[in-house]
C-alpha positions in Angstrom: -18.0 4.5 10.5 -17.7 4.4 6.7 -20.5 6.2 4.8 -21.7 4.4 1.6 -23.6 6.0 -1.2 -26.2 4.3 -3.3 -28.2 5.1 -6.4 -31.7 4.5 -7.6 -32.4 2.5 -10.7 -35.9 2.2 -12.2 -36.9 -1.3 -13.2 -38.7 -1.1 -16.5 -41.8 -3.2 -17.0 -41.8 -4.3 -13.4 -44.4 -6.9 -12.5 -47.0 -6.0 -10.0 -45.8 -8.8 -7.7 -42.5 -7.1 -7.3 -44.0 -3.8 -6.2 -45.0 -5.1 -2.7 -41.6 -6.7 -2.2 -39.8 -3.5 -3.1 -42.0 -1.5 -0.8 -41.3 -3.9 2.1 -37.5 -3.9 1.3 -37.5 0.0 1.3 -39.3 0.1 4.7 -36.9 -2.4 6.2 -33.8 -0.6 4.9 -35.2 2.8 6.1 -36.0 1.3 9.5 -32.4 -0.1 10.0 -30.8 3.1 8.7 -32.7 5.0 11.4 -31.5 2.6 14.1 -27.9 2.7 12.9 -28.0 6.5 12.7 -29.5 6.8 16.2 -26.9 4.4 17.7 -23.9 5.6 15.6 -21.6 6.6 18.4 -22.1 3.3 20.2 -21.7 1.2 17.0 -18.5 3.0 15.9 -16.8 1.6 19.0 -17.6 -2.0 18.1 -16.2 -4.5 15.6 -18.6 -5.5 12.8 -19.6 -8.8 14.5 -20.6 -7.0 17.6 -22.4 -4.3 15.6 -24.6 -6.9 14.0 -25.3 -8.5 17.4 -26.2 -5.1 19.0 -28.5 -4.1 16.2 -30.3 -7.5 16.4 -30.6 -7.0 20.2 -31.9 -3.5 19.8 -34.6 -4.5 17.2 -35.7 -8.1 17.6 -38.0 -9.5 20.2 -36.9 -12.7 21.7 -37.6 -14.8 24.9 -34.5 -13.2 26.5 -35.2 -9.8 25.1 -39.0 -9.3 25.2 -38.9 -5.5 25.0 -36.1 -4.3 22.5 -35.4 -0.6 22.5 -36.6 -0.3 18.9 -39.7 -2.6 19.0 -41.4 -1.8 15.7 -39.5 -4.3 13.4 -41.1 -7.6 14.5 -44.7 -6.3 14.0 
């Protein structure tokens, strides 16, 4: 699995309305990074299409998947 680095940039004069969106975005990214890190060995064996499908199955509640392994995302 390829490791990608990122960097942090401060947005100057950010409107208050963006603060909440950025907080939500950071929580979601952190959540999925934890899932991917935990399931790394399994995900490495799959093509990118199947990786996305597996991550969706592991994290999203559906009619056919009422109790995903990582059930905190849909709350």
